[in-house]
VEXVOLUM-370341 format. One record per residue (C-alpha): z, x, y; residue in three letters; residue number from 1. Coordinates in steps of 0.001 Angstrom, whole numbers, always signed. Layout:
+---------+---------+---------+------+-----+
!      zz !      xx !      yy ! rest !  nr !
+---------+---------+---------+------+-----+
!       Z !       X !       Y !  ALA ! NUM !
...
+---------+---------+---------+------+-----+
//
This chain:
+---------+---------+---------+------+-----+
!      zz !      xx !      yy ! rest !  nr !
+---------+---------+---------+------+-----+
!      +0 !      +0 !      +0 !  UNK !   1 !
!    +868 !   +2830 !   +2404 !  UNK !   2 !
!   -2452 !   +4558 !   +1630 !  UNK !   3 !
!   -4445 !   +1362 !   +2185 !  UNK !   4 !
!   -2570 !    +504 !   +5364 !  UNK !   5 !
!   -2937 !   +3986 !   +6880 !  UNK !   6 !
!   -6677 !   +4025 !   +6126 !  UNK !   7 !
!   -7167 !    +541 !   +7609 !  UNK !   8 !
!   -5255 !   +1383 !  +10787 !  UNK !   9 !
!   -7111 !   +4713 !  +11063 !  UNK !  10 !
!  -10434 !   +2880 !  +11174 !  UNK !  11 !
!   -9139 !    +655 !  +13949 !  UNK !  12 !
!   -8133 !   +3590 !  +16174 !  UNK !  13 !
!  -11106 !   +5856 !  +15459 !  UNK !  14 !
!  -11625 !   +8579 !  +18059 !  UNK !  15 !
!  -15075 !   +9711 !  +19289 !  UNK !  16 !
!  -16520 !  +12637 !  +17310 !  UNK !  17 !
!  -16189 !  +16180 !  +18599 !  UNK !  18 !
!  -17808 !  +19442 !  +17555 !  UNK !  19 !
!  -15937 !  +22778 !  +17723 !  UNK !  20 !
!  -18337 !  +24123 !  +20354 !  UNK !  21 !
!  -17767 !  +21039 !  +22511 !  UNK !  22 !
!  -14011 !  +21452 !  +22232 !  UNK !  23 !
!  -14121 !  +25097 !  +23278 !  UNK !  24 !
!  -16448 !  +24422 !  +26204 !  UNK !  25 !
!  -14585 !  +21427 !  +27605 !  UNK !  26 !
!  -11432 !  +23485 !  +28348 !  UNK !  27 !
!   -8974 !  +20550 !  +28419 !  UNK !  28 !
!   -6259 !  +20648 !  +31057 !  UNK !  29 !
!   -3613 !  +18905 !  +28908 !  UNK !  30 !
!   -3113 !  +19481 !  +25178 !  UNK !  31 !
!    -594 !  +17799 !  +22920 !  UNK !  32 !
!    +417 !  +19342 !  +19593 !  UNK !  33 !
!   +2166 !  +17228 !  +16950 !  UNK !  34 !
!   +4144 !  +19047 !  +14300 !  UNK !  35 !
!   +7241 !  +17025 !  +13549 !  UNK !  36 !
!   +8047 !  +18291 !  +10042 !  UNK !  37 !
!  +11677 !  +19443 !   +9958 !  UNK !  38 !
!  +11730 !  +22865 !   +8229 !  UNK !  39 !
!  +12931 !  +25509 !  +10694 !  UNK !  40 !
!  +11244 !  +28432 !   +8943 !  UNK !  41 !
!   +7899 !  +26640 !   +8879 !  UNK !  42 !
!   +8187 !  +25905 !  +12594 !  UNK !  43 !
!   +8890 !  +29557 !  +13412 !  UNK !  44 !
!   +5855 !  +30541 !  +11325 !  UNK !  45 !
!   +3754 !  +28080 !  +13353 !  UNK !  46 !
!   +4578 !  +29627 !  +16740 !  UNK !  47 !
!   +1488 !  +31911 !  +16743 !  UNK !  48 !
!    -541 !  +28665 !  +16772 !  UNK !  49 !
!    +895 !  +27853 !  +20191 !  UNK !  50 !
!     -95 !  +31322 !  +21400 !  UNK !  51 !
!   -3626 !  +30819 !  +20042 !  UNK !  52 !
!   -3982 !  +27538 !  +21928 !  UNK !  53 !
!   -2612 !  +29062 !  +25135 !  UNK !  54 !
!   -5002 !  +32022 !  +24912 !  UNK !  55 !
!   -8019 !  +29841 !  +24070 !  UNK !  56 !
!   -7253 !  +27271 !  +26793 !  UNK !  57 !
!   -5495 !  +29344 !  +29486 !  UNK !  58 !
!   -5574 !  +26613 !  +32134 !  UNK !  59 !
!   -4107 !  +23899 !  +29909 !  UNK !  60 !
!    -596 !  +22518 !  +29952 !  UNK !  61 !
!    +561 !  +22369 !  +26338 !  UNK !  62 !
!   +3200 !  +20009 !  +24988 !  UNK !  63 !
!   +4659 !  +19748 !  +21485 !  UNK !  64 !
!   +6118 !  +16880 !  +19462 !  UNK !  65 !
!   +8728 !  +18119 !  +16998 !  UNK !  66 !
!  +11699 !  +16897 !  +14989 !  UNK !  67 !
!  +15133 !  +17126 !  +16688 !  UNK !  68 !
!  +16253 !  +19857 !  +14251 !  UNK !  69 !
!  +13541 !  +22172 !  +15591 !  UNK !  70 !
!  +13928 !  +21451 !  +19302 !  UNK !  71 !
!  +16014 !  +24575 !  +19922 !  UNK !  72 !
!  +13579 !  +26760 !  +17977 !  UNK !  73 !
!  +10761 !  +25954 !  +20427 !  UNK !  74 !
!  +12575 !  +24818 !  +23589 !  UNK !  75 !
!  +11959 !  +28081 !  +25473 !  UNK !  76 !
!   +8679 !  +29088 !  +23833 !  UNK !  77 !
!   +6564 !  +30774 !  +26536 !  UNK !  78 !
!   +3381 !  +29102 !  +25274 !  UNK !  79 !
!   +4699 !  +25552 !  +25623 !  UNK !  80 !
!   +5153 !  +23668 !  +28874 !  UNK !  81 !
!   +6973 !  +20654 !  +27469 !  UNK !  82 !
!   +8634 !  +19584 !  +24214 !  UNK !  83 !
!   +9088 !  +16013 !  +22967 !  UNK !  84 !
!  +11396 !  +15196 !  +20068 !  UNK !  85 !
!  +10632 !  +12414 !  +17631 !  UNK !  86 !
!  +13367 !  +11153 !  +15338 !  UNK !  87 !
!  +12278 !   +9138 !  +12280 !  UNK !  88 !
!  +15064 !   +6680 !  +13132 !  UNK !  89 !
!  +13012 !   +5607 !  +16151 !  UNK !  90 !
!  +10837 !   +3494 !  +13856 !  UNK !  91 !
!  +13885 !   +1227 !  +13393 !  UNK !  92 !
!  +14682 !   +1028 !  +17105 !  UNK !  93 !
!  +11781 !    -487 !  +19094 !  UNK !  94 !
!  +13413 !    +270 !  +22457 !  UNK !  95 !
!  +13828 !   +3988 !  +21665 !  UNK !  96 !
!  +10337 !   +4224 !  +20205 !  UNK !  97 !
!   +8683 !   +2543 !  +23208 !  UNK !  98 !
!  +10602 !   +4828 !  +25570 !  UNK !  99 !
!   +9438 !   +7866 !  +23576 !  UNK ! 100 !
!   +5858 !   +6588 !  +23482 !  UNK ! 101 !
!   +5881 !   +5971 !  +27230 !  UNK ! 102 !
!   +6881 !   +9591 !  +27837 !  UNK ! 103 !
!   +4284 !  +10840 !  +25392 !  UNK ! 104 !
!   +1464 !   +8855 !  +26997 !  UNK ! 105 !
!   +2765 !   +9864 !  +30412 !  UNK ! 106 !
!   +1846 !  +13446 !  +29554 !  UNK ! 107 !
!   -1806 !  +12223 !  +29520 !  UNK ! 108 !
!   -3223 !  +14610 !  +26905 !  UNK ! 109 !
!   -6973 !  +14988 !  +26721 !  UNK ! 110 !
!   -6844 !  +16454 !  +23210 !  UNK ! 111 !
!   -4114 !  +16099 !  +20612 !  UNK ! 112 !
!   -3826 !  +18481 !  +17639 !  UNK ! 113 !
!   -2132 !  +17433 !  +14408 !  UNK ! 114 !
!    -838 !  +20551 !  +12646 !  UNK ! 115 !
!    -340 !  +20681 !   +8884 !  UNK ! 116 !
!    +641 !  +23419 !   +6468 !  UNK ! 117 !
!   +1440 !  +22487 !   +2868 !  UNK ! 118 !
!   +1803 !  +18769 !   +3589 !  UNK ! 119 !
!     +96 !  +16096 !   +5662 !  UNK ! 120 !
!   +2287 !  +13869 !   +7791 !  UNK ! 121 !
!   +1000 !  +10318 !   +8299 !  UNK ! 122 !
!   +3701 !   +9967 !  +10966 !  UNK ! 123 !
!   +2276 !  +12935 !  +12882 !  UNK ! 124 !
!   -1209 !  +11442 !  +12654 !  UNK ! 125 !
!     +98 !   +8117 !  +13932 !  UNK ! 126 !
!   +1852 !   +9746 !  +16888 !  UNK ! 127 !
!   -1290 !  +11716 !  +17736 !  UNK ! 128 !
!   -3401 !   +8571 !  +17728 !  UNK ! 129 !
!    -796 !   +6743 !  +19819 !  UNK ! 130 !
!    -632 !   +9546 !  +22408 !  UNK ! 131 !
!   -3549 !   +8183 !  +24403 !  UNK ! 132 !
!   -5670 !  +11306 !  +23960 !  UNK ! 133 !
!   -9402 !  +10673 !  +23886 !  UNK ! 134 !
!   -9857 !  +13271 !  +21144 !  UNK ! 135 !
!   -7641 !  +13932 !  +18128 !  UNK ! 136 !
!   -8122 !  +17116 !  +16081 !  UNK ! 137 !
!   -6311 !  +17508 !  +12784 !  UNK ! 138 !
!   -6353 !  +18800 !   +9235 !  UNK ! 139 !
!   -8499 !  +17188 !   +6585 !  UNK ! 140 !
!   -6076 !  +14777 !   +4929 !  UNK ! 141 !
!   -7975 !  +14203 !   +1666 !  UNK ! 142 !
!   -6703 !  +17374 !     -98 !  UNK ! 143 !
!   -3194 !  +16026 !    +519 !  UNK ! 144 !
!   -4027 !  +12633 !    -968 !  UNK ! 145 !
!   -4380 !  +10701 !   +2308 !  UNK ! 146 !
!   -7604 !   +9073 !   +3461 !  UNK ! 147 !
!   -6871 !   +9122 !   +7190 !  UNK ! 148 !
!   -8536 !  +12023 !   +8988 !  UNK ! 149 !
!  -12188 !  +11174 !   +8296 !  UNK ! 150 !
!  -11706 !   +7648 !   +9638 !  UNK ! 151 !
!   -9638 !   +8415 !  +12736 !  UNK ! 152 !
!   -9906 !  +12026 !  +13888 !  UNK ! 153 !
!  -12540 !  +13379 !  +16255 !  UNK ! 154 !
!  -12670 !  +16683 !  +14429 !  UNK ! 155 !
!  -11336 !  +17648 !  +11009 !  UNK ! 156 !
!  -10024 !  +21146 !  +10399 !  UNK ! 157 !
!  -10185 !  +22542 !   +6854 !  UNK ! 158 !
!   -6912 !  +22334 !   +4962 !  UNK ! 159 !
!   -5416 !  +24025 !   +1907 !  UNK ! 160 !
!   -2338 !  +22242 !    +463 !  UNK ! 161 !
!   -1226 !  +25333 !   -1462 !  UNK ! 162 !
!    +108 !  +28411 !    +306 !  UNK ! 163 !
!   -2734 !  +30861 !    -421 !  UNK ! 164 !
!   -1816 !  +33503 !   +2200 !  UNK ! 165 !
!   +1148 !  +34409 !   +4372 !  UNK ! 166 !
!   +2685 !  +31306 !   +5929 !  UNK ! 167 !
!   +1847 !  +32498 !   +9468 !  UNK ! 168 !
!   -1809 !  +32954 !   +8549 !  UNK ! 169 !
!   -1820 !  +29696 !   +6602 !  UNK ! 170 !
!    -629 !  +27790 !   +9682 !  UNK ! 171 !
!   -3218 !  +29467 !  +11895 !  UNK ! 172 !
!   -6192 !  +29284 !   +9494 !  UNK ! 173 !
!   -7274 !  +25660 !  +10258 !  UNK ! 174 !
!   -7544 !  +26458 !  +13965 !  UNK ! 175 !
!   -9321 !  +29752 !  +13322 !  UNK ! 176 !
!  -11958 !  +27781 !  +11415 !  UNK ! 177 !
!  -12892 !  +25948 !  +14634 !  UNK ! 178 !
!  -12749 !  +29013 !  +16897 !  UNK ! 179 !
!   -9126 !  +28973 !  +18108 !  UNK ! 180 !
!   -7294 !  +32206 !  +17313 !  UNK ! 181 !
!   -5113 !  +35065 !  +18511 !  UNK ! 182 !
!   -4797 !  +38729 !  +17596 !  UNK ! 183 !
!   -1023 !  +38621 !  +18072 !  UNK ! 184 !
!    +549 !  +37133 !  +14934 !  UNK ! 185 !
!   +4157 !  +37762 !  +15939 !  UNK ! 186 !
!   +6456 !  +34758 !  +15821 !  UNK ! 187 !
!   +8559 !  +33643 !  +18781 !  UNK ! 188 !
!  +12147 !  +32464 !  +19255 !  UNK ! 189 !
!  +13615 !  +32810 !  +22757 !  UNK ! 190 !
!  +17318 !  +32203 !  +23515 !  UNK ! 191 !
!  +17934 !  +30929 !  +27043 !  UNK ! 192 !
!  +20236 !  +32647 !  +29572 !  UNK ! 193 !
!  +22765 !  +29842 !  +28990 !  UNK ! 194 !
!  +22662 !  +30424 !  +25229 !  UNK ! 195 !
!  +23122 !  +34158 !  +25719 !  UNK ! 196 !
!  +26114 !  +33452 !  +27959 !  UNK ! 197 !
!  +27618 !  +31159 !  +25304 !  UNK ! 198 !
!  +27118 !  +33890 !  +22687 !  UNK ! 199 !
!  +28870 !  +36363 !  +24955 !  UNK ! 200 !
!  +31828 !  +34017 !  +25262 !  UNK ! 201 !
!  +32062 !  +33700 !  +21466 !  UNK ! 202 !
!  +32043 !  +37477 !  +21034 !  UNK ! 203 !
!  +34690 !  +37932 !  +23715 !  UNK ! 204 !
!  +36938 !  +35340 !  +22066 !  UNK ! 205 !
!  +36539 !  +37072 !  +18683 !  UNK ! 206 !
!  +37104 !  +40535 !  +20128 !  UNK ! 207 !
!  +33637 !  +41695 !  +19038 !  UNK ! 208 !
!  +31398 !  +44196 !  +20809 !  UNK ! 209 !
!  +27573 !  +44410 !  +20553 !  UNK ! 210 !
!  +26501 !  +46445 !  +17557 !  UNK ! 211 !
!  +28442 !  +44545 !  +14893 !  UNK ! 212 !
!  +26871 !  +43793 !  +11516 !  UNK ! 213 !
!  +26003 !  +40164 !  +10765 !  UNK ! 214 !
!  +25355 !  +38109 !   +7646 !  UNK ! 215 !
!  +24404 !  +34553 !   +6741 !  UNK ! 216 !
!  +25506 !  +33528 !   +3214 !  UNK ! 217 !
!  +23725 !  +30168 !   +2922 !  UNK ! 218 !
!  +20223 !  +28757 !   +2554 !  UNK ! 219 !
!  +18521 !  +25402 !   +2788 !  UNK ! 220 !
!  +17568 !  +25688 !    -883 !  UNK ! 221 !
!  +20473 !  +26364 !   -3237 !  UNK ! 222 !
!  +18264 !  +28366 !   -5603 !  UNK ! 223 !
!  +17752 !  +30928 !   -2803 !  UNK ! 224 !
!  +21467 !  +31703 !   -2352 !  UNK ! 225 !
!  +22831 !  +35090 !   -3409 !  UNK ! 226 !
!  +26337 !  +34712 !   -4929 !  UNK ! 227 !
!  +29187 !  +34768 !   -2437 !  UNK ! 228 !
!  +30742 !  +37687 !   -4316 !  UNK ! 229 !
!  +27875 !  +39867 !   -3146 !  UNK ! 230 !
!  +28297 !  +38952 !    +514 !  UNK ! 231 !
!  +32045 !  +39502 !    +259 !  UNK ! 232 !
!  +31509 !  +42978 !   -1163 !  UNK ! 233 !
!  +28993 !  +43816 !   +1610 !  UNK ! 234 !
!  +31463 !  +42709 !   +4281 !  UNK ! 235 !
!  +34254 !  +44857 !   +2838 !  UNK ! 236 !
!  +32011 !  +47899 !   +2503 !  UNK ! 237 !
!  +30810 !  +47526 !   +6088 !  UNK ! 238 !
!  +34348 !  +47399 !   +7469 !  UNK ! 239 !
!  +35299 !  +50480 !   +5453 !  UNK ! 240 !
!  +32523 !  +52260 !   +7354 !  UNK ! 241 !
!  +34056 !  +51139 !  +10635 !  UNK ! 242 !
!  +31809 !  +48154 !  +11435 !  UNK ! 243 !
!  +32803 !  +44698 !  +12585 !  UNK ! 244 !
!  +31160 !  +41919 !  +10523 !  UNK ! 245 !
!  +30218 !  +38508 !  +11909 !  UNK ! 246 !
!  +29489 !  +35679 !   +9453 !  UNK ! 247 !
!  +26951 !  +33161 !  +10758 !  UNK ! 248 !
!  +26444 !  +29728 !   +9236 !  UNK ! 249 !
!  +24807 !  +26363 !   +9759 !  UNK ! 250 !
!  +25442 !  +22703 !   +8867 !  UNK ! 251 !
!  +24014 !  +23129 !   +5342 !  UNK ! 252 !
!  +26144 !  +26170 !   +4490 !  UNK ! 253 !
!  +29543 !  +24564 !   +3886 !  UNK ! 254 !
!  +29801 !  +25447 !    +197 !  UNK ! 255 !
!  +28666 !  +29113 !    +276 !  UNK ! 256 !
!  +30742 !  +29663 !   +3420 !  UNK ! 257 !
!  +33857 !  +28196 !   +1774 !  UNK ! 258 !
!  +33316 !  +30390 !   -1291 !  UNK ! 259 !
!  +32916 !  +33484 !    +862 !  UNK ! 260 !
!  +36026 !  +32720 !   +2935 !  UNK ! 261 !
!  +38077 !  +32234 !    -215 !  UNK ! 262 !
!  +36887 !  +35560 !   -1634 !  UNK ! 263 !
!  +37655 !  +37425 !   +1583 !  UNK ! 264 !
!  +41068 !  +35783 !   +1929 !  UNK ! 265 !
!  +43426 !  +37817 !   +4063 !  UNK ! 266 !
!  +40662 !  +40310 !   +4903 !  UNK ! 267 !
!  +39326 !  +37750 !   +7373 !  UNK ! 268 !
!  +40644 !  +38586 !  +10803 !  UNK ! 269 !
!  +39904 !  +41178 !  +13407 !  UNK ! 270 !
!  +37108 !  +43094 !  +11653 !  UNK ! 271 !
!  +35486 !  +40266 !   +9628 !  UNK ! 272 !
!  +35144 !  +36977 !  +11490 !  UNK ! 273 !
!  +33413 !  +33671 !  +10897 !  UNK ! 274 !
!  +31453 !  +32583 !  +13965 !  UNK ! 275 !
!  +32261 !  +29089 !  +15240 !  UNK ! 276 !
!  +29704 !  +26359 !  +14660 !  UNK ! 277 !
!  +26994 !  +26816 !  +17264 !  UNK ! 278 !
!  +23458 !  +25785 !  +18129 !  UNK ! 279 !
!  +20353 !  +27543 !  +16835 !  UNK ! 280 !
!  +19753 !  +29067 !  +20250 !  UNK ! 281 !
!  +23266 !  +30492 !  +20484 !  UNK ! 282 !
!  +22911 !  +31765 !  +16917 !  UNK ! 283 !
!  +19730 !  +33562 !  +17951 !  UNK ! 284 !
!  +21560 !  +35116 !  +20893 !  UNK ! 285 !
!  +24327 !  +36309 !  +18532 !  UNK ! 286 !
!  +21692 !  +37890 !  +16294 !  UNK ! 287 !
!  +20252 !  +39756 !  +19278 !  UNK ! 288 !
!  +23622 !  +41455 !  +19785 !  UNK ! 289 !
!  +24110 !  +42626 !  +16197 !  UNK ! 290 !
!  +23108 !  +46009 !  +14808 !  UNK ! 291 !
!  +21682 !  +44613 !  +11554 !  UNK ! 292 !
!  +21571 !  +41399 !   +9569 !  UNK ! 293 !
!  +21797 !  +40325 !   +5920 !  UNK ! 294 !
!  +20576 !  +36922 !   +4738 !  UNK ! 295 !
!  +18870 !  +34913 !   +2039 !  UNK ! 296 !
!  +15296 !  +33648 !   +2202 !  UNK ! 297 !
!  +15885 !  +30748 !   +4597 !  UNK ! 298 !
!  +15158 !  +29546 !   +8125 !  UNK ! 299 !
!  +17487 !  +31988 !   +9896 !  UNK ! 300 !
!  +15536 !  +34840 !   +8250 !  UNK ! 301 !
!  +12451 !  +33732 !  +10187 !  UNK ! 302 !
!  +14498 !  +33543 !  +13365 !  UNK ! 303 !
!  +15698 !  +37121 !  +12811 !  UNK ! 304 !
!  +12101 !  +38238 !  +12273 !  UNK ! 305 !
!  +11003 !  +36586 !  +15505 !  UNK ! 306 !
!  +13653 !  +38297 !  +17642 !  UNK ! 307 !
!  +13147 !  +40860 !  +15808 !  UNK ! 308 !
!  +16405 !  +42121 !  +14263 !  UNK ! 309 !
!  +16699 !  +44801 !  +11518 !  UNK ! 310 !
!  +17267 !  +42593 !   +8493 !  UNK ! 311 !
!  +17575 !  +42704 !   +4723 !  UNK ! 312 !
!  +16251 !  +39414 !   +3328 !  UNK ! 313 !
!  +17119 !  +38571 !    -277 !  UNK ! 314 !
!  +14348 !  +36914 !   -2313 !  UNK ! 315 !
!  +14511 !  +35211 !   -5688 !  UNK ! 316 !
!  +12088 !  +32441 !   -6700 !  UNK ! 317 !
!   +9891 !  +32717 !   -3588 !  UNK ! 318 !
!   +7235 !  +35346 !   -2897 !  UNK ! 319 !
!   +7951 !  +37673 !     +65 !  UNK ! 320 !
!   +4210 !  +38306 !    +381 !  UNK ! 321 !
!   +3981 !  +34696 !   +1536 !  UNK ! 322 !
!   +7288 !  +34213 !   +3339 !  UNK ! 323 !
!   +8817 !  +37479 !   +4594 !  UNK ! 324 !
!   +8535 !  +37664 !   +8395 !  UNK ! 325 !
!   +5516 !  +39879 !   +9153 !  UNK ! 326 !
!   +7452 !  +42589 !  +10982 !  UNK ! 327 !
!   +8659 !  +46011 !   +9851 !  UNK ! 328 !
!  +12219 !  +45222 !  +10980 !  UNK ! 329 !
!  +12656 !  +42783 !   +8081 !  UNK ! 330 !
!  +12918 !  +44353 !   +4616 !  UNK ! 331 !
!  +12586 !  +42112 !   +1560 !  UNK ! 332 !
!  +14756 !  +42846 !   -1451 !  UNK ! 333 !
!  +13520 !  +40970 !   -4508 !  UNK ! 334 !
!  +15328 !  +39918 !   -7635 !  UNK ! 335 !
!  +14043 !  +42049 !  -10530 !  UNK ! 336 !
!  +14226 !  +39315 !  -13154 !  UNK ! 337 !
!  +15145 !  +35734 !  -13979 !  UNK ! 338 !
!  +18042 !  +34710 !  -16196 !  UNK ! 339 !
!  +18449 !  +31459 !  -18075 !  UNK ! 340 !
!  +20003 !  +28858 !  -15794 !  UNK ! 341 !
!  +20601 !  +25224 !  -16661 !  UNK ! 342 !
!  +20309 !  +24068 !  -13056 !  UNK ! 343 !
!  +16502 !  +24226 !  -13061 !  UNK ! 344 !
!  +13417 !  +26486 !  -13317 !  UNK ! 345 !
!  +13871 !  +28032 !   -9838 !  UNK ! 346 !
!  +17475 !  +29083 !  -10499 !  UNK ! 347 !
!  +18585 !  +32242 !  -12288 !  UNK ! 348 !
!  +17063 !  +34798 !   -9933 !  UNK ! 349 !
!  +19536 !  +35587 !   -7182 !  UNK ! 350 !
!  +22433 !  +36735 !   -9387 !  UNK ! 351 !
!  +20278 !  +39618 !  -10627 !  UNK ! 352 !
!  +20246 !  +41334 !   -7228 !  UNK ! 353 !
!  +23095 !  +43857 !   -7389 !  UNK ! 354 !
!  +25476 !  +44620 !   -4514 !  UNK ! 355 !
!  +24780 !  +48335 !   -4980 !  UNK ! 356 !
!  +21072 !  +47992 !   -4227 !  UNK ! 357 !
!  +21723 !  +45613 !   -1331 !  UNK ! 358 !
!  +24169 !  +48062 !    +242 !  UNK ! 359 !
!  +21757 !  +50967 !    -184 !  UNK ! 360 !
!  +19006 !  +49132 !   +1690 !  UNK ! 361 !
!  +21259 !  +47449 !   +4272 !  UNK ! 362 !
!  +23102 !  +50639 !   +5166 !  UNK ! 363 !
!  +19825 !  +52568 !   +5519 !  UNK ! 364 !
!  +18316 !  +50231 !   +8163 !  UNK ! 365 !
!  +17767 !  +51948 !  +11522 !  UNK ! 366 !
!  +19812 !  +49328 !  +13377 !  UNK ! 367 !
!  +19483 !  +48219 !  +16989 !  UNK ! 368 !
!  +20503 !  +50137 !  +20065 !  UNK ! 369 !
!  +22769 !  +48275 !  +22500 !  UNK ! 370 !
+---------+---------+---------+------+-----+
//
């Protein structure tokens, strides 16, 4: 029913056709980008797309529609002039949705781009078509099982549902196919002056100075989490070498954080501290002040790569060739083997990374100068 309905509506809101050469020559003054999927790491990997659009259309104002969870990732992006947040709950609140739609249409985009990576969002397509833009450019939806793009979009970009290259290149590839590109593939996360000030206050309250070592014991996917025992051992070894250790965490990290705190016990205090709950932007500012960072393969890893911070990223079931931030500052340490694990086929990797090898790599990082 959803497939039939989306195809029927798409035919009713069909946009005029557009060729890549026409798009490049028209040089629109206002561009809207819709990418409201909620994975933080994927959003960081998509930031070179914003640079590509800004370089291809230097006179355009560029706005983005994103999920609330990613607002702070892109709020201060230098290639975006405005950011709208769309919450899925708005569908159930007509007043909120109409207010959002009024702001979106008030931006008056001439062209709206619908970005996709390994999934196609019918919601994103709907928002693009509702934006009021004369032209809508988006990924071919058929490979994802949706018959929307050919009926509604002005221009279809080629799409590949499977990650067949690094995630940054995969996000950029559809636009490159129609002549929109950039030579600079670095990702972008920019903490604001206010966020940096808030980070400074946290450090002052904890008695920390710039140059501490930082770690993040959690991950959005449980199968990507290195055992808390390993992080506890790294924290103890770092303090024995005279380093302060700051433990960062997010809303999804309650269990690994609790396990780590229990293992550290009375060691927690002046030299090993748990950062208070803070926003993504403040977390980024805290990372900028550390000497080095240790984390699992998760969203904060991509944030560290964008800053960039010397980092050891621990990989298990995922391929670092596809997901490690494309900067030399981030070093991937991969699990050498998989053990039997009753929790599922993607579990059983992380426990085979030994603390000894993690310490060897982490301690050998060049670190940041402060």
